[in-house]
N, C-alpha and C positions, 0 to 999 in steps of 0.2 A: 592628569585629569583635565586640566584646562585645554590641552591640545585635543583631547578626545571630544570634549564638548564643542570646541570650535569647529571640529570636523563635522559634527552633527548639524551645526548651524549652516555650515557651508553646503551640505548636501540636503538641507531642508528636511531633516529626518522626522521632526515632530513640531506640533503646535501646542502652546499652553492654553488650555481651555477649562471651562467650568466642568466639574465631574457630572456625567449623566446620572439621572436617577436610577436607583436599583442596579447599579453596576459597580462591581468591586474591582478597582484598578489593580494591575499587576505590580508588585513591588520591584524596586531596582536596588542594586548594590554594586559596589566597586570591587572588582577582582583584578589584581594588578598583573597577573601572569596570563591566565586563561580568561579572556574577557567574555562574560556571559551574564545574562539576567536570569532570575529564577523562573525559567520557562516551564517548570513542573507545575506552576500554578495556572497555566493556560488551560482552558477547557475546550474540548473538541466541539465544533459546531457553533461556538461563541467567539473564541479568540482565534481559531484557525480552522481550516478545512483540509485541503491537500497539503502534504508535507514532503512528499518524495522529491528528491533531486538526484539526477544521475551523477555518478562519480567514476572517473576513469579507473579501471582496474590495472594492477601492475602488469598483467598479461598484455593488456592493450598498449601500455607504454613500451613494452618490449617489442611488440609488432611495429610500433612507430619507429623505434630505434633501428630495427632491421630495414624498414622501408627507406628511412633517411640515409642509412649507410649505403644501401644499394643504389640510391640516386646521387650519392656523392655530396650531400650537403649536411651541415651541422644544425643541431637543434638548439634553440635559445630558450630562455625562461624569463618571464616577467611575473612580478607579484603585485596584486592589487592591494593597496593600503586601505585598511578598514573596509573590507569587502562587503560584509552583510548590510551595513547602512546604505549601500547603493541600491538595494533591492526594494521594489515597490510592493506593498502588501494591499490586498483587496479588502480584508476584514476590518471592522472597527475595533481597534485595540487601544486601550488606555493604560498608561503606566504612571506610577508615582514619580515625583521629582527626585533626582539623585540626591542621596544623603550628603549634606554639607553644601549643597548648591541650590537650596530651595529659594524661590523668589520671595524677596522681602515684601513686595507689594501684593503678591497673590500666593500666599503660602498654602492655601487649600486647593489650589487648582491642580490639574493633572495634565500630563502630556498625551495628546492624541497622535498616534504614530502615522506618519505618511510613508516612511520607509521602515525596513526591518531593523532590529537590534540583535545583539548577541544573546542567544538564549531562547527566544520564541521558536516554537516548533516549525513554523512555516518559513523561517529565515533562510535556510539553505535553498528551498525551492524558489523563493522570491529573488534571491541573488542569481540563481541559475537562469531564471526567466529574463532578468535584465541583461545578464552577460551574453547569453546566446543571441539576443536581438541585435547586438552590434555586428558580429561577422555576417549574419544573415542580411543586414542592411548593406553590407559591403560586398554583396554578390557571392559570398561563400555558400557552399552547399553542405547542409548538415547530413551526417551519416544516417543511413536508413536502419542500421542495426545498432551502432554505437552513437548515442546522442551527444557525446562529448567531443566528437571529432568533426572538423569543418575543413572543406577542401575548396580551393580556388584554382581553376585552370585559366590561364590568360596567355595567349600568344605562344603556346608551346611550353610555358613555364608553369610550375606547380608550387602553390603555397599551402601549407597544411598547418592547422591550429588544433590543439587539444586542450580542453579545460580540465584542470585537476584542482577542484575546490576554488581557492583564490589564486592559484598559480596558472599561468598561461604558457603552454609549451608550443613553440612555433618554429618554423623553418621553411626553406624553399630553395628552388633552383635559381631564383633571381634575387640577387642582393638588394636591388632597388625595390622590388615588391615587398620583401621582408621588412626592409627599413620603413617603407611607407605604412605597413600595417602597424609596426611598433609606434610610429609617430601618431597615427590616428587613435590608437588605444590610449596613449598618454593624454590626448586631447579630451577623450571621453571619460576616462577615469584617472585617479591619482595613482600612478604606477611607479614601481622601482624596477629598473632593468638589472637582472641578476647575472647576465652573461650566459655562458654555456649551461645546458641542462644539468641539474643536480637533484632531481626528484629522488632517484635511486641513490644509495650511499656513495658509490664511486663509479663515475662514468668518464671515460677518456675517449674523446672524439678526435680522430686524425684523418689525414687524406686517404689512408688505405682501409679505414674501418673504425669500428667502435668497440671498445672493451668495457664490460660491466662486471664489477666484482665487489665483494664485501669482505676483503681480507682483514681490515681492522675490526669489523664486527665479529668475525670468526675468532680472532685472537682474544677479543673482549669476553666472549661467552666461554671460551676455554678457561680463562682466568676466573670468571664468575663462578663456574661450577667445579673449580679446582681440578681441572683436567690438563692444565698447561704442562705438567711434568709427566703426563701419562705416556705409555709406550705406543708409538704410532702403529696404525694398521693400514693395510693397502686397499681394503674395501670396506664399505660401511656395514656390511653384514656377511656373516659366514654362510656358505652354501649349505651347511648342516643345521642352520638355525631353524627351529620349529617352535614358534611361540604359541602358547595357549593360555587359558585363564589361570593355570597354575594355582588352583585354590588351596593346595596344601603348602604352598611356598610362603616364605616370610614376607609380611607386608612391609612396605617402605613408605617414606614420607610422601604423601599424595601431593602436597603443595610444591615440594621441590621437583617431583617427577613432572608435574604439569608445567612448571616453569621451564624445565629442560626441553619439553616437547614444543612449547610455544616459541622458545628462542630458535629452535631448529626449523620450525615451520616458516618463520620469517626469513630465514636464510635460504629456503628453497626458491625464493624469487630469482636468485642468480645461481643456485646450485641444484638443478634438477637431478643431479646424480645421487642425491641423498633422499629424494622424495619418497621412493618406495619404502625404504627402511624407516623413515620418520613416520609415515602414515601407518605402517604396520604396528609400530610401537604405540602410536596414539590411540589404538583401539582399547588399550588397557589402562586408561587414565582414571577410570572409576575406582579400580581396586588394584593398584600397581604392586607387583611382587619383586623380589630380588632378581629373578630371571629377566623381568622386563627392564629393570634399571641397568642390568649388565648389557642388555642389547642396546640401550640408549647410549651407554658409555662407549660401546664399540663405535657408534657413529661419531662421537667426539674424538675418539682416538684416530679415526679416519681423517677427520678435519685437522688434527694435529699433523698428519702426514701431508695433507694437501690444503694448507690454509689459503693459498692465493689462487685457487681455481676461479675462473670467471667465464662469462659468456662472450663469445667473439662474433661480431657481425661484419662480414667483409664488404668493403666498398666495391661498387660496380658489379656485385654478384647478381646472377639472374634469379628473379623471383618466380617461384612456381609453387603450386599446391600439391602436396603429397601426403598420404595418410599411411600410418602403420597400425595394424590391429593385432591384438593377441589376448589370450585368456588362459588362465590355468583351469584345472578341473578339481572342484571341491577343495580349493586350497585353504580355506579358513577352517581351522581345527575346532572351532566352537560350533558353528552352524552349517559347515560344509558348503557355504556359498562360494560361487566362482569369483575370482578376481579378474576383471577385464581392463584393458587399456586401449583407448583409441587416441593416438597421437596425431594431431593434424592442426594446421592453421585453418581456422574455420570462421566464416561470416565476416569478421572484421576486415578481411582483405578486400571485400567488396566496397567498403567505405573509402578505400584509397584509390578507387578507380581501376582496380585490377579485375580482369575477367579471365576465366580459365575454361578450357575445353573439357575433355574427358579427364577426370581426376584419378590418378592411379592410387589404389588402396592396396598396400603390400601386406600379404598374409602368408604365414609359413605353413598353413594347413591345406593340403591339396583337397581333402574331403570337404572342407568348408567352401572352397572355391567351386567345387563340382556341384554342391547343393545349391549354391547361389546362382550359378550359370545355367543349370539344367532344371527346368520346372518338373521335377519328379517328386512325388509324395508317396512313400510306402511305409511299411511298418517300422523301419529303422529311423525314419525322420519325422514321424508323426508327433513326436514329443516337442517338435519345434512349433511354437505357436504362430498363428497367422501374422501377428505384428512383426515377427522377426523376418518376414519376407519383404519388408521395406527395402532391404539391401538388394534383393533380386529385382524389385521394381525399378530401382534407380540404375541398375546395371543394364536392364533392357531398354531404358530411356537414353542410354549412352551418357549419363551424368558421371558415372564412375567406371573404372576398369579394374577388375580384380587381377592382381599380379602376384605370382608366387615369388617369395623371397626365401633364401636359405636361412635356416635357423640362426646361424652365426651372424647374420646381417640384419636380424629382426630387431629394430631399435626399440620396439615396444617391450621387449624382454627386460630392459633395464628398469621398467616401471611395474613389472608383475612378479619378479622373482629375484632372489639373490644370485649373483653370477660369480664365477671364478675370475681371478685377477686379470688374465689375458683378455677374455671376452669383454669384461667390464670396462677395462681401459680403452679397448678398441671402439666400443660403442660410445663411450663417454667423450672421447676426443674427436674421432673422425666423423661421427654421426651427429652427436649433440652439439659439437663445437664448444664443449666445456674444456678450456685449456688452462694449463698451469703457467703462471707468469714466469717463474724461475726456470722452467725446463722447456719452454716453447720458443725461445728467442730465435733459434735457427729456423724453425718452421715458419714463424711469423715474419722473418725477414724476406721469406719467399712469398708468403701469402698475406702479410700484414706488417704494420710499422713497428720496428723495434723501439722507436721513440715512445710508443705508448706504454712500454713496459718499464720504463725508468721512473 
């Protein structure tokens, strides 16, 4: 507690003042694990205005990992100690003195905040505003789409910085520039250098590429839901599976079912091969039945078979933008809505200074390509609304190129339907680059470092 208060004094977080008339100060309390004040007492328009602060998504961090691997440099991570008290707030906010540390001379005074505390609703926004100002002053350029990424190009070298709340992810092609950035950050804020990036559960960075996996987490959830001794399955969902509401089926524990779905959704950050099956089962969380739980257990049994699958990003690989598009026809048995998938690296790539020409969009339907390429409207296509001709407009502007792909090579299939074992494994490994640690040593010796797998 003394250390925290000393940090407040060092950062000039507050001033002890007489309480203003007709103003009720916000209370404070000590929370020893998750530090926060009772921000729920703050009133909009009085204690705070804007509260939004951008946070990097895991998808954006994966793009950063791919970019760094392709350029052949490692990503580092720094942590800002007591981050929120570094943020300046614009509103007049008063808080009571911390319990047990009231001023003996002025026990009735309150603290007027100059900086944010843990708990007030505007604290994340204030911290982000303070933090982003530092790289901008250092000639970094903020992303036009992703406001948590900053890029500096200097003499042919690139330094990239990404903000993840109070963690700073950074790296670059020049060791001198990266070290200089870390030193200047430490001068501006109280930092702790954490070494190589570890925002995601398990990241291995080597000279030939980066491997990301959640093997330990996979084993933990198998144990948590008593699936550790289950019979392994080779795919997450049978091709014969047809889930519906199953209103006549036996109801199961909703809390347990939702817990299983939530655990699996977190795993999809590094396991896109289970995403379709998990999202399909997630539709039935409101009223889960035995058939739904059996489908979820099938996913766990697949994880038992492949606990160490992970994402592989090759070093020195050529970066390009390519899309895969697919849709089923009235696949949902409840409302007969179509399930569609557009798999593409979109928008964030521009923030890394990457520019692409005509982007190939791979489609396995020749009729779809014909409708998009040829401006023909007749009775068989009039059901297509005008807004769907957005695709045709961009084709005519040469922004994209529609390319036919054989159904067996349509990567989007893995996100729209259950597949048989052979096709599933081929798309999973050769297309998605979801590789098994224990079975890919020979392949990775040719395309990546075996040292990463040990």
